[in-house]
DRENTORTI-457856 format. One line per 8 residues: their letters; for each residue x, y, z of N, C-alpha, C, O. Coordinates in steps of 0.05 Angstrom, whole numbers, plus 5000, padded with zeros to 4 digits. Atoms other than C-alpha are relative to their C-alpha. Example, Ala and Ser with C-alpha at 12.3 -4.5 7.8 and 13.67 -1.06 7.14 Angstrom:
! DRENTORTI-457856
AS = 5018 4976 5000 5246 4910 5156 5018 5024 5000 5039 5024 5013 ~ 4984 4976 4999 5273 4979 5143 4985 5022 5014 4995 5044 5018
! end
This chain:
! DRENTORTI-457856
MLYQIGFS = 4999 5016 4976 4847 5829 0888 5024 5007 5017 5022 5008 5042 ~ 4977 4992 4985 4917 5849 0908 4996 5026 5014 5006 5031 5036 ~ 5006 4974 4987 4893 5919 0922 4983 4996 5025 4988 5008 5046 ~ 5017 5006 4977 4840 5891 0969 5016 4988 5023 5011 4995 5046 ~ 4983 5012 4980 4891 5849 1006 5018 5021 5013 5022 5022 5037 ~ 4980 4981 4990 4941 5906 1012 4989 5025 5012 5001 5036 5031 ~ 5009 4974 4991 4899 5967 1023 4972 5001 5012 4964 5022 5023 ~ 5028 5001 4989 4828 5946 1044 4998 4980 5023 4977 4968 5027
FQWQAVPQ = 5000 5020 4978 4848 5903 1103 4982 5010 5023 4984 5033 5031 ~ 5018 4992 4979 4794 5904 1157 5010 4991 5027 5008 4968 5034 ~ 4987 5006 4974 4829 5907 1224 4979 4992 5021 4986 4978 5040 ~ 5020 5007 4980 4763 5901 1262 4993 4970 4999 4981 4960 5018 ~ 5005 5029 5002 4759 5828 1238 5020 4983 5015 5016 4960 5019 ~ 4978 5015 4986 4824 5808 1274 4991 4989 5027 4995 4965 5031 ~ 5009 5012 4975 4794 5801 1344 4979 4977 4996 4980 4958 5011 ~ 5020 5021 5005 4736 5761 1316 5014 4974 4990 5006 4952 4998
MLLGYKEI = 4985 5024 5010 4785 5714 1280 5015 4987 5023 5016 4963 5025 ~ 4985 5011 4977 4827 5706 1343 4982 4985 5019 4989 4964 5029 ~ 5019 5014 4982 4766 5688 1385 4989 4975 4987 4983 4956 5000 ~ 5012 5023 5014 4739 5641 1332 5019 4977 4998 5011 4954 4997 ~ 4980 5021 5003 4804 5602 1326 5019 4999 5024 5043 4992 5020 ~ 4982 4998 4977 4831 5609 1397 5013 4973 5007 5036 4971 5014 ~ 4989 5027 4994 4840 5533 1407 5022 4993 4980 5043 4983 4987 ~ 4981 5007 5021 4875 5524 1341 5025 5017 5002 5047 5006 5000
LGMMFLGY = 4977 4983 4997 4920 5584 1351 5016 4993 5025 5040 4995 5026 ~ 4986 5009 4975 4936 5560 1422 5017 4975 4995 5039 4973 5005 ~ 4984 5024 5007 4958 5492 1395 5024 5007 4983 5045 4996 4986 ~ 4978 4991 5017 5000 5526 1342 5021 5014 5017 5045 5008 5013 ~ 4981 4987 4983 5032 5570 1395 5015 4980 5017 5040 4983 5021 ~ 4987 5021 4984 5046 5509 1438 5021 4985 4983 5043 4979 4993 ~ 4981 5013 5017 5079 5475 1379 5025 5017 4994 5047 5006 4994 ~ 4977 4982 5004 5123 5535 1364 5016 5003 5025 5041 5003 5024
ALHWIPRS = 4985 4997 4974 5141 5542 1438 5017 4975 5006 5038 4978 5018 ~ 4984 5024 4995 5164 5470 1441 5027 5000 4986 5045 4986 4994 ~ 4974 4998 5015 5219 5487 1391 5021 5015 5017 5045 5010 5013 ~ 4981 4985 4985 5251 5534 1442 5007 4988 5027 5023 4999 5042 ~ 4993 5014 4975 5253 5485 1500 5028 4987 4997 5033 4975 4976 ~ 4973 5012 5003 5325 5462 1514 4998 4970 4996 4981 4956 5006 ~ 4999 5029 5006 5343 5393 1488 5003 4983 5025 4992 4961 5026 ~ 4996 5016 4976 5364 5370 1557 4973 4995 5014 4968 4973 5024
FKDEVANF = 5026 5004 4988 5293 5381 1583 4983 4981 4983 4969 4964 4994 ~ 5014 5018 5017 5264 5345 1523 5009 4971 5004 4993 4952 5005 ~ 4989 5027 4994 5311 5286 1537 4990 4989 5026 4984 4965 5028 ~ 5010 5008 4974 5289 5284 1610 4971 4991 4998 4963 4971 5010 ~ 5028 5007 5004 5216 5283 1589 4997 4973 4985 4981 4956 4992 ~ 5001 5025 5016 5229 5227 1538 5008 4977 5018 4996 4956 5016 ~ 4992 5021 4982 5265 5186 1591 4978 4994 5020 4973 4970 5027 ~ 5021 5004 4981 5208 5197 1640 4976 4985 4987 4965 4966 4999
LGAMPDLA = 5022 5013 5014 5155 5177 1589 5007 4971 4993 4990 4953 4993 ~ 4991 5027 5007 5196 5116 1569 4999 4981 5024 4996 4957 5021 ~ 4999 5016 4976 5200 5092 1641 4972 4996 5012 4969 4981 5032 ~ 5027 5003 4989 5125 5098 1653 4989 4972 4995 4996 4960 4974 ~ 5013 5026 5005 5084 5034 1660 4981 5002 4976 4972 5024 4969 ~ 5016 5000 5025 5043 5014 1599 4972 5011 5005 4961 5025 4988 ~ 5026 4990 4994 4977 5029 1634 5000 5031 5002 4981 5044 4993 ~ 4998 4971 4998 5000 5100 1650 5004 5013 4972 4994 5034 4967
KAFAISII = 4996 4990 5028 5023 5109 1577 4973 5001 4985 4967 5020 4971 ~ 5026 5001 5013 4954 5087 1553 4982 5022 5010 4967 5035 4994 ~ 5016 4979 4989 4921 5136 1600 5009 5028 4989 4992 5044 4982 ~ 4990 4975 5011 4966 5193 1577 4993 5004 4971 4985 5026 4963 ~ 5007 4998 5028 4953 5178 1504 4970 5006 4997 4962 5022 4980 ~ 5029 4994 5002 4878 5177 1516 4994 5028 5008 4975 5040 4996 ~ 5005 4972 4993 4881 5245 1550 5008 5018 4977 4994 5038 4971 ~ 4991 4984 5023 4921 5273 1492 4980 4999 4977 4974 5019 4965
LLIIFQVQ = 5020 5003 5021 4871 5245 1442 4974 5015 5006 4962 5027 4989 ~ 5024 4985 4991 4813 5274 1482 5004 5030 4995 4986 5043 4986 ~ 4995 4971 5004 4846 5343 1479 4999 5006 4970 4988 5027 4962 ~ 5000 4995 5029 4857 5337 1404 4972 4999 4988 4965 5016 4972 ~ 5028 5001 5009 4785 5316 1392 4984 5025 5009 4965 5033 4994 ~ 5014 4976 4990 4761 5376 1433 5008 5024 4983 4992 5043 4980 ~ 4990 4977 5015 4803 5424 1391 4990 5000 4972 4985 5021 4960 ~ 5008 5001 5028 4781 5399 1323 4972 5012 4997 4956 5012 5016
TSKIVPFI = 5026 4987 5004 4722 5435 1293 4979 4979 4993 4985 4959 4980 ~ 5021 5020 5004 4656 5398 1291 4984 5006 4975 4970 4989 4965 ~ 5015 4993 5024 4626 5436 1232 5020 5004 4977 5043 5011 4981 ~ 4984 4995 5024 4652 5442 1161 5002 5030 4995 4981 5043 4993 ~ 4996 4972 5004 4682 5510 1150 4999 5005 4970 5014 4992 4955 ~ 5001 4996 5029 4663 5538 1081 5026 5012 4990 5040 5027 5003 ~ 4976 4990 5013 4718 5554 1033 4997 5030 4998 4977 5040 4989 ~ 5001 4971 4997 4735 5628 1041 4994 5014 4973 4981 5035 4973
YFDF = 5004 4986 5025 4733 5644 0967 4972 4999 4989 4965 5012 4969 ~ 5029 5000 5008 4659 5627 0962 4986 5025 5009 4964 5031 5001 ~ 5012 4975 4990 4646 5693 0999 5003 5023 4981 4990 5044 4985 ~ 4995 4977 5018 4671 5737 0942 4980 5000 4978 4981 5018 4961
! end
């Protein structure tokens, strides 16, 4: 099995994987990118969100939840080791 991982890697499957998981990889990239934003900018955003009216906060949270539900997969993905 280690030989197959190390020496029989199928590079033609990489574009297919990237297209199949583009939403998930995009969310992961966004999460990693948030780590590099300066703290001062994060503090300004936190102050802005804290000063928002409650109705606007509820609307923002509902939009975020809608995006998360759109990104999640609707079908059950089979366990990869069942393919061997």
